[in-house]
C-alpha positions in Angstrom: 39.2 43.9 -72.4 38.0 47.4 -71.4 34.5 47.5 -70.1 32.4 50.5 -71.1 29.4 52.0 -69.4 26.9 54.6 -70.7 24.7 57.0 -68.8 22.0 58.4 -71.1 22.1 62.0 -69.8 18.8 63.6 -68.8 16.3 62.7 -66.2 13.0 61.3 -67.3 10.1 61.3 -64.8 7.5 58.5 -64.9 4.4 57.6 -63.0 4.9 54.0 -61.8 1.6 52.2 -61.2 1.1 49.8 -58.3 2.5 46.5 -59.5 1.5 43.0 -58.8 4.7 40.9 -58.5 6.2 37.6 -57.6 8.8 38.5 -55.0 11.6 37.0 -53.0 13.8 38.9 -50.5 17.5 38.3 -50.4 20.6 39.9 -48.9 23.3 39.7 -51.5 24.7 41.1 -54.7 24.0 41.3 -58.4 25.7 37.9 -58.9 22.8 36.3 -57.1 20.2 37.7 -59.5 20.4 35.6 -62.7 19.5 32.3 -61.1 16.7 34.0 -59.1 15.3 35.7 -62.2 15.1 32.3 -63.9 13.3 30.8 -60.9 10.8 33.6 -60.8 10.1 33.3 -64.5 9.6 29.6 -64.3 7.2 30.0 -61.3 5.2 32.7 -63.1 4.9 31.0 -66.4 2.6 32.8 -68.8 1.6 35.3 -66.0 5.1 37.0 -66.3 4.3 40.5 -67.5 7.5 42.4 -68.0 11.2 42.7 -67.1 12.3 41.8 -63.5 13.3 44.5 -61.1 14.7 44.8 -57.6 13.7 47.1 -54.8 17.0 48.0 -53.1 16.9 48.6 -49.4 20.0 50.9 -49.4 19.9 51.5 -45.6 20.3 47.7 -45.1 23.7 47.5 -46.7 26.7 45.9 -45.2 29.9 44.1 -46.3 27.9 41.1 -47.4 25.7 43.1 -49.8 22.3 44.8 -49.8 18.8 43.7 -48.9 16.8 43.4 -52.1 13.2 42.5 -53.0 13.6 40.7 -56.3 10.4 41.1 -58.2 8.8 39.8 -61.4 5.7 41.7 -62.6 2.6 39.6 -63.0 -0.4 40.0 -65.3 -2.6 38.2 -62.8 -2.5 36.6 -59.3 -0.9 33.1 -59.2 -0.3 30.4 -56.6 3.3 30.0 -55.6 4.6 28.1 -52.6 8.2 29.3 -52.9 7.7 33.0 -53.6 5.4 35.7 -52.3 2.7 37.4 -54.4 2.5 41.0 -53.3 1.7 44.5 -54.7 4.6 47.0 -54.9 3.4 50.5 -54.3 3.9 52.9 -57.2 4.6 56.6 -57.3 6.6 59.2 -59.3 10.1 58.0 -60.3 13.0 59.8 -61.8 14.6 57.4 -64.2 17.8 57.0 -66.2 19.3 54.3 -68.3 22.6 52.6 -67.5 24.3 50.6 -70.2 27.4 48.4 -69.6 29.0 46.6 -66.7 26.9 46.7 -63.5 30.1 47.3 -61.5 30.0 50.9 -62.9 26.4 51.7 -62.0 27.6 53.8 -59.1 29.1 56.2 -61.8 25.7 56.5 -63.3 24.2 57.3 -59.9 26.8 60.0 -59.3 25.7 61.7 -62.5 22.0 61.0 -62.2 21.2 61.9 -58.6 22.6 65.5 -58.8 20.3 66.1 -61.8 17.3 65.0 -59.7 18.4 67.2 -56.8 18.8 70.0 -59.3 15.0 69.9 -59.6 14.7 70.0 -55.8 13.3 66.5 -55.4 14.1 64.4 -52.3 14.5 60.7 -53.1 13.2 57.8 -51.1 15.7 55.6 -49.2 14.8 52.5 -51.2 15.6 52.5 -54.9 14.6 50.4 -57.8 16.4 48.9 -60.8 14.7 47.3 -63.7 16.9 44.7 -65.4 16.2 45.0 -69.1 19.2 42.9 -69.7 21.7 41.4 -67.2 24.7 39.7 -68.7 27.5 38.9 -66.3 29.6 37.1 -68.9 29.4 39.9 -71.4 28.8 42.9 -69.1 28.8 45.4 -71.9 25.4 44.0 -72.9 23.8 44.8 -69.5 21.0 47.5 -69.5 19.4 48.7 -66.3 16.8 51.4 -65.8 17.4 53.2 -62.5 14.1 54.3 -60.9 14.6 56.7 -58.0 11.2 57.0 -56.3 10.5 60.6 -55.3 9.4 61.4 -51.7 6.5 63.5 -53.2 7.1 66.3 -50.7 4.6 68.8 -52.2 1.8 66.2 -52.4 2.4 65.1 -48.8 2.4 68.7 -47.6 -0.9 69.3 -49.4 -2.5 66.2 -47.8 -1.3 67.0 -44.3 -2.1 70.7 -44.4 -5.7 69.8 -45.4 -5.8 67.2 -42.7 -4.6 69.7 -40.0 -6.0 73.0 -41.3 -8.8 72.1 -43.7 -9.1 72.5 -47.4 -9.7 76.3 -47.5 -6.6 77.2 -45.6 -4.6 74.6 -47.4 -5.6 76.1 -50.8 -4.7 79.6 -49.5 -1.2 78.5 -48.4 -0.4 76.4 -51.5 -1.8 78.5 -54.3 1.7 79.1 -55.7 2.3 75.3 -56.1 0.3 75.5 -59.4 3.5 77.0 -60.9 5.6 73.9 -60.1 6.3 71.0 -62.5 8.5 68.0 -62.0 11.2 69.7 -64.2 11.1 73.0 -62.3 14.6 74.0 -61.2 15.4 73.9 -57.5 15.8 77.7 -57.0 12.3 78.4 -58.4 10.9 75.5 -56.3 12.5 76.8 -53.1 11.1 80.3 -53.7 7.5 78.9 -54.1 7.9 76.8 -51.0 9.3 79.9 -49.1 6.2 81.9 -50.1 3.9 79.1 -49.0 5.5 78.7 -45.6 5.5 82.4 -45.1 1.7 82.3 -45.5 1.5 79.3 -43.3 3.3 81.1 -40.5 0.5 83.7 -40.4 -2.4 81.3 -40.0 -1.2 78.2 -38.1 0.1 77.5 -34.6 3.4 75.9 -34.0 1.7 72.7 -33.1 -0.3 72.7 -36.3 2.9 73.4 -38.4 4.8 70.6 -36.6 2.0 68.1 -37.1 1.7 68.8 -40.9 5.4 69.3 -41.8 6.8 66.5 -39.8 4.8 64.0 -41.9 6.2 65.2 -45.2 9.8 64.2 -45.5 11.9 61.0 -45.5 10.7 58.1 -43.5 13.1 56.2 -41.2 13.4 52.6 -42.5 10.7 50.4 -40.9 13.0 47.4 -40.5 15.4 49.3 -38.3 12.6 50.7 -36.2 11.2 47.3 -35.5 14.5 46.0 -34.1 14.7 48.8 -31.6 11.0 48.6 -30.7 11.4 44.9 -29.9 14.4 45.7 -27.8 12.5 48.4 -25.8 9.5 46.0 -25.3 11.8 43.5 -23.7 14.1 45.8 -21.6 11.8 48.8 -21.0 15.0 50.9 -21.0 15.4 53.7 -23.5 19.1 54.0 -22.4 19.6 50.4 -23.6 18.0 51.4 -26.9 20.2 54.5 -27.3 23.4 52.4 -26.6 22.2 49.7 -29.0 21.8 52.3 -31.7 25.3 53.7 -31.0 26.8 50.2 -31.3 24.6 49.0 -34.1 23.7 49.8 -37.7 25.3 52.8 -39.3 22.0 54.3 -40.2 20.9 54.9 -36.6 21.6 58.4 -35.2 24.1 58.8 -32.4 22.3 60.6 -29.6 22.7 61.8 -26.0 20.1 61.8 -23.2 19.7 64.6 -20.6 16.9 63.8 -18.2 13.7 63.3 -20.2 15.1 64.7 -23.4 17.1 62.9 -26.0 19.2 65.1 -28.3 19.7 64.1 -31.9 22.4 66.2 -33.7 22.4 65.3 -37.3 25.7 64.3 -38.8 26.7 66.3 -41.9 25.7 65.0 -45.2 29.3 65.3 -46.5 31.5 64.8 -43.4 34.9 65.4 -45.1 33.7 68.6 -46.7 32.2 69.8 -43.4 35.5 69.2 -41.6 37.5 71.1 -44.3 35.0 74.0 -44.6 36.5 77.4 -44.1 33.3 79.5 -44.0 29.9 79.1 -42.4 28.3 78.9 -45.9 30.6 76.0 -46.8 29.8 74.2 -43.5 26.0 74.7 -44.1 26.4 73.4 -47.7 28.2 70.3 -46.4 25.8 69.8 -43.5 22.5 69.9 -45.5 20.8 66.7 -46.8 17.8 68.5 -48.3 17.7 69.3 -52.0 14.7 71.5 -51.5 16.6 73.8 -49.1 20.1 74.0 -50.6 21.5 77.5 -50.7 18.2 79.0 -49.3 19.0 78.5 -45.6 18.9 82.3 -44.9 15.7 82.9 -46.8 13.5 79.9 -45.9 11.2 80.2 -42.8 12.3 78.1 -39.9 9.0 76.3 -40.1 10.6 74.3 -43.0 12.7 72.3 -40.6 9.7 70.8 -38.9 10.0 68.5 -41.9 13.3 67.1 -40.8 11.9 66.6 -37.3 9.8 63.8 -38.9 12.9 61.6 -39.1 13.4 61.2 -35.3 9.6 61.4 -34.8 9.0 58.3 -36.9 11.9 56.5 -35.2 11.0 57.2 -31.6 7.2 57.0 -32.0 7.8 53.6 -33.6 10.0 52.5 -30.7 7.9 53.8 -27.9 4.6 53.3 -29.7 3.2 56.6 -28.5 2.9 60.1 -29.9 5.9 62.4 -29.2 6.8 66.0 -29.5 10.1 66.8 -31.4 11.6 70.2 -30.9 13.8 71.9 -33.5 16.7 73.1 -31.3 19.2 74.1 -34.0 18.7 74.4 -37.8 20.3 75.9 -40.8 17.1 78.0 -41.3 17.8 79.5 -37.9 21.3 80.5 -38.8 23.1 77.5 -37.2 25.6 75.4 -39.2 24.1 72.1 -38.1 20.7 70.7 -37.1 19.7 69.3 -33.8 16.4 67.9 -32.5 15.1 67.4 -29.0 12.9 64.3 -28.4 10.7 64.9 -25.4 10.1 61.6 -23.6 6.8 61.0 -21.9 6.6 60.5 -18.1 7.5 57.1 -16.9 10.1 56.3 -19.6 13.2 55.0 -17.9 
């Protein structure tokens, strides 16, 4: 029998509140969920508040499945020996409804994510799926709400500019942000950000811009940082860590070391398209991960790419447990067709 799936077109944005849940972490697939949903509901009893959902740790995906925090919202705290009671942080989510076999949910993502990117919103690495109905025997009855949690770039920038420069200067820089809404199209969003960063360039030092912008973007997955931090604590060898990342999980960057500098050249977002590109613009388009920046590489101030420096900053500050300076060596905003960062190691790191 043909299995149908439906993506209800159009992105809806929702504010998701912090949620008290009964939670159990697994590494597996959707087939593991029905039995676990039953167990969570039995443990929660009358405290079960709404449909179960999973937090998908997409970076922790392998041939055996994906790491998932399987959650059941609670109306009140309960005692549970088998499961954890935790609070899942909320935020703004872009949502869409998938109907039909779960095997086809990737098709929904392929339609849904470009719509979110069309508004210029970076999405967090970990996603969420609310299981309104999960029917593996009659998959056409399955209904899942996809919740892509937004990075919240503009809110982060406002917070960190105020932290670094003070409220008066922050307000002067970000005055144009009042024009932005969640549904603002990416070209308009990029122009407003360009205007703000042009103002920022006039009143802030490079150190101040780095400190604010590098805290605004995606955050390297904490679980992968811990593994390399623990390795460094034992070996005290950054070369051992670099090699372990080359040999390890696909999410780690592949880097080279020259003296006290580690160079991190970002792989292109779309490798095949990058290799087939015939023009510089095609290469830049294939290289870029950032929906805020797309097609505005020539216009956006180079300051913008301090944001991307936050990715290796979080990784290596987490490993070495000390503040670091990350230099933007090459960037699309500088006219290059790839991005590269230099991680300056402190004295005494071997």
